[in-house]
NUTORNU-506150 format. One record per residue (C-alpha): x negated, y negated, z. Coordinates in steps of 0.001 Angstrom, whole numbers, plus 500000, padded with zeros to 6 digits. Example, Ala and Ser with C-alpha at 12.3 -4.5 7.8 and 13.67 -1.06 7.14 Angstrom:
<nodes>
((487700; 504500; 507800))
((486330; 501060; 507140))
</nodes>
This chain:
<nodes>
((816969; 903206; 609957))
((819559; 902295; 612507))
((821687; 899190; 612767))
((819875; 897380; 615575))
((818189; 894695; 613549))
((816352; 897112; 611277))
((814399; 898680; 614127))
((814532; 902366; 614938))
((816655; 903171; 617976))
((815039; 905352; 620615))
((817311; 908088; 621986))
((816802; 910555; 624810))
((818959; 913682; 624440))
((819454; 915525; 627747))
((821231; 918826; 627077))
((820505; 922276; 628513))
((822045; 924253; 625640))
((819032; 924733; 623343))
((821125; 925073; 620181))
((823093; 921888; 620895))
((819922; 920060; 621951))
((818253; 920990; 618659))
((821360; 920112; 616605))
((821684; 916662; 618226))
((817984; 916039; 617666))
((818241; 916972; 613976))
((821393; 914903; 613404))
((820040; 911793; 615128))
((816566; 912086; 613610))
((818141; 912379; 610165))
((819864; 909039; 610832))
((816465; 907431; 611437))
((816425; 907425; 615237))
((813359; 908305; 617283))
((814580; 911217; 619414))
((813037; 912794; 622496))
((814715; 915758; 624180))
((814965; 917154; 627691))
((816756; 920257; 628946))
((817682; 919002; 632428))
((817699; 915825; 634492))
((814278; 916479; 636029))
((812664; 916744; 632593))
((814522; 913582; 631560))
((813111; 911624; 634509))
((809622; 912829; 633540))
((810153; 911775; 629897))
((811316; 908317; 631014))
((807894; 907630; 632513))
((806557; 907134; 628963))
((809619; 906938; 626703))
((811896; 903892; 626957))
((815143; 904748; 625143))
((817847; 902431; 623887))
((820377; 905165; 624584))
((820574; 908354; 626642))
((822920; 911135; 625547))
((823483; 912997; 628824))
((825139; 916304; 629618))
((826550; 916495; 633156))
((826296; 920206; 633983))
((822707; 921431; 633724))
((820424; 923661; 635788))
((817584; 922258; 637925))
((819066; 918728; 637940))
((822458; 917791; 636525))
((823517; 914531; 634927))
((824920; 912933; 638092))
((821772; 913610; 640112))
((819730; 912269; 637193))
((821765; 909037; 637203))
((821443; 908704; 640986))
((817663; 909043; 640840))
((817255; 906914; 637712))
((819456; 904122; 639099))
((816582; 902501; 640898))
((815701; 898799; 640569))
((813320; 899696; 637719))
((816110; 901004; 635479))
((816283; 899015; 632229))
((819692; 897349; 632134))
((819861; 897472; 628338))
((819653; 901285; 628118))
((823075; 902710; 627338))
((824148; 906063; 628783))
((826651; 908256; 626983))
((827998; 911236; 628891))
((828485; 914189; 626551))
((830619; 916801; 628296))
((833798; 918853; 628143))
((834982; 917663; 631577))
((837630; 915119; 630620))
((839095; 913023; 633458))
((837073; 914815; 636119))
((835661; 913339; 639339))
((832193; 913905; 637838))
((832985; 911673; 634864))
((834402; 908992; 637183))
((831219; 909168; 639261))
((829088; 908919; 636106))
((830847; 905657; 635199))
((830190; 904343; 638712))
((826511; 905226; 638230))
((826271; 903235; 635011))
((827463; 905413; 632131))
((829118; 903313; 629440))
((831048; 906028; 627672))
((832197; 909634; 627959))
((832300; 911710; 624808))
((834134; 915022; 624892))
((831971; 917634; 623145))
((834885; 919747; 621946))
((836555; 916693; 620377))
((833473; 915409; 618556))
((832334; 917365; 615533))
((828541; 917459; 615216))
((828611; 915432; 612000))
((830497; 912650; 613850))
((827836; 912360; 616544))
((825741; 909933; 614476))
((828727; 907571; 614099))
((829511; 907712; 617821))
((825900; 906871; 618655))
((825739; 904102; 616045))
((828957; 902515; 617348))
((827710; 902760; 620929))
((824386; 901135; 620092))
((826181; 898259; 618364))
((828785; 897733; 621104))
((828133; 895326; 623911))
((827899; 896830; 627394))
((831317; 897657; 628783))
((833160; 897151; 625472))
((835497; 900015; 624627))
((834477; 901991; 621567))
((836837; 904479; 619903))
((835653; 908073; 619641))
((836151; 909525; 616160))
((838355; 912569; 615955))
((836753; 915829; 614969))
((837456; 917267; 611552))
</nodes>
């Protein structure tokens, strides 16, 4: 179970790399989260028609529809304000990351700096943090 009042957190993983997608799903499911996956932004928008996540783990560079286009299309008046978006990328300090923050992302996590076994802690800390509060990213081992 996760730390949001004993309820299971619902997480949408949007990652085009199938191995990473599967690894994130396994790690987060093992922590007790309900995880749904998508391999691009278009699939993610389709999944959001039925799945209402507490958190979206979003890659920026994907085929078909990337993370920024996903955020632009999802940022309609119907977007749930309590859904947190974590950008998971290797593009540190890029214009794309800056744009993602403008479109509502709360945090950018650098893939190469976050060991897979630390992902669960990053997600847990992000779910517990209030919107806009800075949350430290654990160093990889």
